[in-house]
N, C-alpha and C positions, 0 to 999 in steps of 0.2 A: 520307425516310431519317432526317433530323434529329429528326423527331417521334418515331420509334421509339427512337432513341438516348436522347433525353431521358426517354422513358417508362421505359426499362430502368434508367437512373440513379436515377429516383425510386423504382422498385420495389425496387432494391437497397438504397436508403436506408431505406425502410420495413422491409425485412427486418432490416437492422442494428438499427434502433430496437426492433423486436419482440423481438429476441434479448437485449436489455439487461435484466438482472434487475429494474432499477427500473421497467420498463414491462411486465413479464410480466403476463399475465392481462387486459390492457386490450383493449377491442374494437378491431377493425381501424380503425374510424373515428378513434379517438383516435391510433393510430399514424400515420395519414395527417395528422391535424392537427399532430402533433409534427414530421413531415417538412416541413411548410410553414414552420415557424419556425426550424428548426435551421440552423446554419452549420458547414460543414466546415473545420477548420483543421489545418495540419501544422506541426510544430516540429522543429528540429534538436536533436541531443544537446547538452545544456548550455544550451539556450535557456530563458530565463525566460518563463513563461506569464503569471503575474501576480505582483506584489510585495505584501508586507504594506502595507496602507493604501490600495491601489488601490481605486477604486470597484467595488463588487460588482454588475456589470452583468448577470450571469448565471452559470450553472454549466456544467460540462463533464463529458463521459463519454469515457473512454479507449476507442479502437477498436483501436489497435495501439501497441506500445511500452510504456513505463513512465514514470510521473510521480511525483516525490517532493514531499511537502509538508514544509516545514521553517520553523523560526524561527531568527533570528540574535540573539545577545546584543549588548549595546553594544560588546563587545570583538571582535565578529565571529565568535564561536564558533557553529557550526551544531549545531542539535538537530533531527534528522529525526523527524517525527511519524508519517508514513505513507508507504508506497510503494504506488501503485495501478497495476493492470494492466488488460488488456482487459475491458470490461464494467462497470468500476467508476466511479461518479461522484465528482467532487471540486469543491470551491468552492461547495457548495450552500447553506451557511448564509445568505448574503446574500439568497437567495430569500425567506426568511421574516423576516429582520431588517431588510433594506434598508441594512445597514451595510457598511463596507469589508471587503475580504478580511483575515482575521486572521493570515495567514501567507504564505509564498512558495510558488510552485509552479514546478518546473523539470523539463524533459524529461530523463530518464536515458538514453534511447535516442532515435533518430529515431521520432517518435510522431505518430499521427493521432488527433484528438479531434473530438467533436461538441460544439458550443457552443449552449446554449439560452438566448437572451436573456431576462432576468428579466421585463420588462414583458409580453412575448408569452406566456411560460410561466404567469405569474400569471393572465392572461386565460383560459388553458385550465383552470387549477385552479378558477376561479370557475364555469366551466361544468360541471366534473365533479370533486368533491373526492377521488375515488379516487386521483388523482395525488398529492395531498397526503398521503394515508394511506401510500402506498408510500414516499414520501420520509421520512416520520416514522419508519417502521419501520427504514429504513437508518440514519437519524440516531441512533436509539436504540441500535442495535448498535454504532455507531461511538463513542457516548458510553461504552458499557461498555468498549470497547477503550481509550479514553483513560484511564478510571479504572484499568484494569489497568496501563497504561504508567506512570501517576503512582505507583502502588503499587510497581511494580518499581524505578523510579528512586529513590524515597525510602526504601524499606524493605529491598530486597534488595541483596546484594553482586553483583559482576559475574558470577560463576559461576551464581548463581541466575537472573539476568536472561537469560543466554545459554541456560540449560537451559529456561527458560519459553518463550523465543523458538523454540527448536528443536521443542518440543512443539507450539507454536502452528502452525509450518509443517507439521508432520506431520498435525495435525488438518485443516489447509486442503487437504491432499492425501489425504484419506480414511483417515488413520491409517497411511500408508506409513512405513516405516523408512528408505527411501532418499530423500534430500533433495538438492535443488539450490538453493543460496543464490542468491537473485535480486538481491543487491546486492553491491558491492565491499567490500573489507575496511574502508576508511575510512568508508564509508556505514553499514555494519553497526555499527561501533564508535560512530558518532554516534547511531544508533538506540537503542543500549543505554546511552548516556550514559557512554562510556568512551573510551579512546584505542586506536589499532591495536595498539600494543606489548602492552598489557594483554590485549587480546582474543586475540592470538597465544599468549600464555603460558597463558591459561585453556583454549584449545583443545588445546594440547599436553598439559596435565594431564588433560583429559577423555579424550584418546586413550590416554595412558599408563595410566590407571586403568580402561580397558575400558568406558567409557561410550559412546564413539562411534568410528567409523573416519573418517578425513578424507583427502581427496585434492583439494586446491585447494578449489573451491566445492562439490564433491560430498561429502556426508556420509552415513553410515549409522548409525542408532541401534542400539547393541548391548545396552544395558541401560536399557530405558524406565523401569523402576521406580526405578533409580538417578537418572535425570534428574528424575523426578517428586519424589523426595525432596530433590534439590538445589534444584529450583524452589520447593519449600515450606519451604526452610531446615531440613529435617530431617536433612541431612547436609552435610558440607563436603568440599571437595577437599583431599586430602593436600598438604602443602606440599612434600614430597619426591617427585620424580617418577622417581628411579632413574637408571640408566645405560643404558637401552634406546636403540636408534638413534632419532634425532629423526624424528618423522612429518612428512608434508608438510601442515602446517597454514597454509601461506602462501596466503591468498586472492588470486585474481587481481584486478587493478585497484588503484585508489588507495584 
């Protein structure tokens, strides 16, 4: 009975690994090899997974929940770099560099992750470089995202950053105009390099000017072209927002 129970656990783990985009298209044998080295870990909401400067002993893939990657300034100000959900890897740079983790990782929700130890994973890469090619493809896409983030923070005002983020979320959901923000108000403000009060004012202006509808974390894009022009700095939000009733732009959470 125990043998069959263990067999089912291993089979389920292999299926989890096979469904991860990083490992798509690999032969069954490689999925089995990965299952032999992986470690399952669980984290409570708010629990630190690793800190900046910790030894990069391996990388992680989110199975359930969400994980934020962030940096802290000397004054303690937080800048969120990424928020990762199910199927997404994080902390993979040390696999190639052998250097410490360059940022912090924290569970935003109760989260389950798979941890792949560096030494064992590098051993698998040496046997089949396909794994490395898949990782390089993901790292390349992430580098492009970092480039856009730096551009947004340094060149765009807050309305342009928010417009670009909403369009990004829409693209991530197949172009849908109905969006659910996956982070709380304070976290979204940090991601956009601003403060919650400024974010609320910008959301209010966007609603009053017919660009979006807002109900807490639920948003609907009403004027995609207007958002695109705002993101490209081809238009600005009017400073006057009139005397219409105040929309519900208060995002839930901190």
